[in-house]
C-alpha positions, 0 to 999 in steps of 0.5 A: 463500512459507513463509519470507516468511510466518515472517518476516511474523510478526515484521515486522508487530508490529515495524511496528506498534510504531514506528506506536504510538511515532509516534502517542504522540510526535505526541500528547505534543509536540502535533503529531499527524499521525494520524487514525483513518480514514486510519490504518485505511486506510493499515494495511489497504492494507499487509495486503492487499499482504503477503496477495497477496504471501505467496499468490504471486498474479501473473504473474512475466515472468522471474526473477533466477536465470534471468537470472543463470544465462544472462547472468553473464559473471563472478563476484564472488569477494570476499565483502564485495564481492559484498553492496556490488555486490548492494545497489548493484544493487538501489537502482539497480533501485529507482530506476528502477522508481520512476521508471517508476511516476512517469512512465508511465501504466499503471505509475503504477496500481500506485504511486498507492496509495503516495501516496493518503493525505493524510497523511504518517506511518509508517502511509502508508508501509504503503500498498502496491499489490496492483495490481502483478500483473505482476513485471518487476523482475528485468529492472532487475537485469541489471546484477547478473546480469551480475556473477554476483551470486548469487541467495541474496544478492539474495534476502536483500538485497531485503526488508531494502532494502524495509523500510529504506524504512519509517523516513523516512516521518515529519514529526518528524525535520527535516533531517539535516545531511551524511546529506542528501548520502548517503541518502534522508531523511525531509525528501527523502521529504516532498518526494517525496510532496508535490503541490506543483509544486515537488516533483512527481516529485522524490527518486525514490531509495529508500535512496542519494539519489545517483541523483537527484542524478545523473539530475537528479531531486533536490529539496531540501525548501524552508522557504517551500514546506511539502509538501501531500500526496496526489494531484493526483486525489484518491482520495476513498475509505478503501477501498485496494482501489478505490484500487489500480484507480481509475487503471487503471479511468480508463485503460480507460474513456478507451481505450474512449472515444476515437475515435482507434485509436492513442490506445487503445494509446498511453494505456498507455504515455504519460507519467502523466496524459495522456489523448486530446484528444477524451476529455479534452475530453468527460470532464473529470476534476477536478484539484487546482488550489491545493495549499494550499486543497482539501478533503481527504477525510473522512466522517462518523464517530462515535466509535463507528464509529471504534472499529469500524473499529479493531476490524476492523482489529485483527481482520484483523491477528489473522487474517493473523498466524494464517495466517502462523503456520499457513502450512506446515499449510494447503493452497494452496486453503485459504490462498486461501479464507481470504485471500478472506475477509481481502480481502472484509473489508477491502473491506467494513469500508472501504467502511463508513467511506466511508459507502457504502450498499451496504457493508452487504450486503458485511458481512452477507454475509461475516458470514453466510458466515463463520458458515456456514463455521465452523458447517460445519466446526466450526473456523476453518482449524485455529485450534481446534488452537492456542486453546480455543474459537477457533471460538466467538470467531470466530463472535462476531466474524462476528456482530459484523460482521453487527451493525456493518454494519447499525447503522452503515448505518441507525442511527449514520449517521442519528444522525450526519446529525442531528448535522451538520444541528443544527450 
């Protein structure tokens, strides 16, 4: 985990720079694909994902080293061939993992966050899950284990393979000629994120488009069918933590409500969207019927609130980078407490962005606890060692959080309502 944390110190700034480049490009060509609230929500989702992964939260059913140790029937000797086979094996496993996520109710819960944005840009690529708490991906790497691909090779290639899926989340790159027959391109991935009936559950590949073409899930982007983005059951929140468990909560309620005992079990493993007939009739869930004409999620947001959301995002990013920088010097217990502050912080300010009434209590309580911890320890998890007056700055941050929670709940919100009523 320490190695992963160090890698994130470099990866996160790199991704943020690419986001800024795309935002600036969209501004100058007058084709902006970003809005403040959606972007803050997307980046915040990515921060919670890497926080969860860096803390090692979750249950791993089986590890790849265990599989290769017990299943290998041969060993590939040629160095270059090992890397090629490992890459193809990871990409093949990624395709089937992705397909499972789209096709089975239970697995869709851990992937819906990635599709929840109604925009399509590099920021939405960062919408990664925290609900994937059961690790089973190693099972899909059995072909690599049988061939004796060393686990060190898999460990190096896996994050590279993941990061290589970032670039094609953009609307600024059109079709790429012959490369459309080799790799996943932005055009192909726009199809994948679209909710148009022609595009649903298509282009499930991650790097190579070979698997989609072999297994019948390939779909070209059509000029006459412009992609529309989001999910058919809209998330209707900026809070990425809520989005991560929305589908699971629906499944849980349906399993409880249905009178059919077989359906209580079956619902988890049926195709995505399947519901017991009795529950579907009594508790209908609105689904987008016309993908070209539906109300996209938005909330009243003054320039002050947008600025505050950006401030909270960068503060969270700073706290997270410090955690990774100081990872080796922190106990696991301290990392958990630190991580809890970050999680609650993301939950608090994104709930405030939703204009939810109880957001003020989250912000005030976390602000008070944060202030209390800094005053009690006279530090912020060792930050004073690296920065002069660090604890004072952190105290000012938590004080701003308390003031912001109150102001944007009781004052700025009223001003927004006055403006809306006047128009």
